[in-house]
N, C-alpha and C positions, 0 to 999 in steps of 0.2 A: 504493500500500500504506500502511496506517495504521501509524504509529509507536506504540510502547507504552513507558511509563515504569514504573519499579519501583513496586510497590504500596506499599512503605514510603515512597518519595518522594511518591507520590500522597497518602498520608495526612498526611505531615508538612509537605510543601512546597506541596501543592495543584497538582501538575503535571497536565496533561490526561490523562484516561483514555481513550486511543485504542488499541484492540487490533487485532492482525492474526493470523489463523490461522497457526500454525506459527512465529511469531516468538519469540525468546528475550528474557529480561530484558536491558535495555540494558546495553551493555558498561560495566564499571567500577562497577556498582551491586550486584553479587552480595554484596559484603562487608557491605552494609547489612542483609542477611537473616541473622539469627542462627539457628544450628542448635540446636534444642531438645535437651536431654540425653536425653530419652526419645522414642520414636516417637509420632507423633500419629495419631489415628483420626478421620476425617471421614465422616459419614453423609449421603448424598444420597437424598431420598425424592421421586421424581417422581409424577405422577398415576397412571401405569400403565406396563406394559411396552409400549414403542412404539419403532419405528425413529427417530422424531424425537429421542427422548431418548438414543439411542445416540450421536449426535454430541455431545450435552452431556457424556456420559460419556467420549468420546474426548478432549475438551478438558481435562477434569479429570485424566485419566490422563497427558496430555502434561505438564501443569503439575507433577504429582507426579514424573514422570521427570526433568523439568528441575530440580526442587528436590533430588532425590536426588543429583544431581551436585554440589550445593552442601552436601551433608551433612545435609540435612533429610529425615527419614524419615517418610513419611505412608502410612497404610493407608486405602484407600477402601472403604467399605461402600455398595454400591448396592442400596437396598431398595425395589424397585418392586412395587406391587400388580399382579396379573395383569390386572385390569380397573379401569376408573375407578369405584371403589366407595368412597364416603365413609367408611363404618364401618371398612373394612379399612385405608384409609390412616391414619385417626386411631389405630387400634390399633398400627400400625407406628410412628407417631410416638411414642406413649406408651411402647412397648417400648424403642425406641431411646433415649429420654430416660433410661430406667431403667439403661441401660448407661453413662451419663454419658460420651459421646464428647467429644473435644476440639472438635468442630465439627458443626453440623447445618444442612443446607440443605433447604428444603421448597418444593415447587411446589404451591400451594394449589388443591385441587379444589373446596373449599367454604369460602371465607374465614371466614364466621361461626363455623364449628366448628373449622376448622384453626387460626385465630388463638388460640383458647382453649388449644389444645395448645402453640402456639408460645410463648404467655405462660408456660405451665408450664415449658417448656424454659429460657427465660431466667431464670425464678425459681429453677430448679435449678442455675443457674450454667453452663449450656451455651452456648457461643458459637453464635449462631443467625442465619442469613440466609434470605432467600427468593429464589426464582428462577423464571423462565418466566412465572408469573402474579403480578401485583402483588397483595399481600395486605393492604396498608395502610401508611400513611406512618410507622408506628412501627417498621418492620422494614427493615433493609438489603435492597436488592433488586437483583438482576442479571438483566437481560432487557430485553425491549422493552415499553414502557408505552403506546405509541400505538395501541392496538387499534381503537378506534372510527375513528380517522383512516385506519388501514390498510383497514378494511372499506369506508370511503367511497371511498378511492382505487381499490381494485380494482373497486368497483361502478361508478365513473365510467368506468374502462377498458372494462368490459363494455358499459355503456350506449352508449358511443361506437361500439363495434364493432357493436352491434345497430342503430345508426342511430336510437336513441332510441325504439324501439318493439319490443314482443314480450312473450311470456309467460315468466316466470321462476320457478324453484323454489329453495327454500332448505333446506339441511341444517344444522341449528342446533347440532350438537355436544352438549355437556353443558350442561344448563340451569343448573347451579350454578357453572360455570367462568366467572369474570368476563371472561376474554379472549374466550371464545366469544360470550358475551352482547353484549359491546361491539362485536365485529366485525360481528355481525348488525345491531346498531343502526346502525352506520356505513353498512353496505351498504344498509339500508332508506332511510336518509337520502338516499343517492345516487339510489336508484330513484325516490324521491318528487319528484325534480327533473324527471322525464320523464313527461308525461301519457300517453304512448303505451306505457309499460311497466306491466305488471300482474303482481303476485306472486300466483301461483295455487296454490302448494304450499309448506308449511313443516312440517318434522318434525325432532325431535331424533334424532341417530344415536348419541349417547353415546360418541363417539370410537371407534366399533366399525366397522371397515372392511366386514365382511360385511353388517352392518345397513345401511350406506350404499348398498351395491349393491342390496339388496332395496328400500329406500325409493325409490331412483331408478327402479328397475323399476316400482314402483307409480305414481310420478309420470308416467312415460312412458305407462303404460296409461290413467291417468285424464285425461291431457292429451296426446293424440297430436300436438298442434300446439305443444308446449313448445319454446321457443327457447333456453333456457339454464338451468344449475344453478349455484348458489353454495354452496361449502363453507367452513366457518369454522375448520377445523382441518387437520391434516396428512393424516388418513385419508380424510375424506369426499370431497374432490375426486378422489382415486384411485378410490374406490368408485363415484362418479358416472361417471367416465370408463370404467370397466370395463363398467358396465351400458349406457351409451350406445354404446360400441364394439360390444358383443355384439348390440345392437339394430340395428346397421348405420347408426347416425346420427352417427358421429364426424365432427366438423367442421360438422355441421348443427345439432346441439344443443351450444351452447358451454358450456364448464365453466371457471369461475374459482374460485380457492381460496387456500390458504395452504401455505407451506413447500416445500422442495425435496428431498423424498425421491427416490431414484434412479428409482422408477417414475413419480413426478410429472414428472420431467424427460424421461423416455422418452415419456410421453404428450404433453408439449409438443412434442417433436421430431416425433411422428407426427401431431399435430393433434388428439389426443383431449382435451387441455386447452389452452385459449387463453392463460391467464395465471395466475401464482401470486405471492403476496406472500411472499418468502423472508426468513427471519431468519438470525441468526448464532449457531446453537446452540453451536458449538465454543467460542466466546468466553465463553458463559455458564458452561460448566463450568470453563474455564481460570481465569477471574477469580474464580469462586466459591471455588476452592481457595486462591488467593492472598489473598483477603479473610479467609477463615477463619484462615489462617496469621497474617495481620496482627493479627487480633483476639486470637490466642493470645500475640502479642508486645506486647499492650496498646497497639496503635496504633488510631487512629480510622480508620474506613472510610467511603466515601461512602454516603449513604442510598439513592441511586439511581444505578445505572450502566446507562444505556440503550444496548443493543447495536445498535439500529437495524433497518431493514428496507428492502427494495426490491422493485419489481415485476419479474418475469421473464417474458418472452415468448420465442417461438421466435427472434426476432432477437437476443436476449441470450445465447443458448446459445453456449458457447465462450469467453465473456469471462472 
């Protein structure tokens, strides 16, 4: 289990930022966190309504409950667009800046336009961080930054399972989301190392699970000899696995992807998904709250807190 130090100590003494789901602020450090005289309001804006972000919200709520015991009152506004739609997300950011919250956390769907809004937030004096998707070195970030390497690693795992040969399809997520783009880039880099592997299908699913099902059905129709599907987000491996299972090809057409939603883990258990690259969403929400609090206390926070990732296969379930 990873140990975690106080965010205040992390900022002032440089102690290691190693977090663990469910752990509390290290004993004896609570008095370093000052209770504001007025309640604070923090706004989190993810890319869309999605089960992946629910775990981020759970971590944020845990931190808020933890701080409540120390006399720090924080209200969380979770402002999620129904779908991954850039204009809607930017409107929400703009509206939330107008309420001048004590902290704002944004998961960038389209960094070139999102960062303009983030700059407006900072200019307005709102303490602002980014999470989930890296938006640029100018903004504090909590999440995992190794997207291309993750795509490469899960691609290598698939290629080895295929014995270095086969036909592969790609569900490429949202084309403006840098984490999706970089994961696909890393996956393709892994595939290029095997002359016997051919990418025969590639379509964006826009982080929409039903669309991922339909696209996978299309891929199976167009390529009856398809050997595997790669999904670059939390939704599309589940969508691919549903379509492949419905077609009676579970375990015959391999699926690899990202994240550890409950249905993803069930598919790994049943053989519908071979492997997934899991992140630590809970910690993203937890540390996001603590960093926004630290900024309100005029402490310096790390510009990057990488929460890490790991490959999960059937052999890893239960760990």
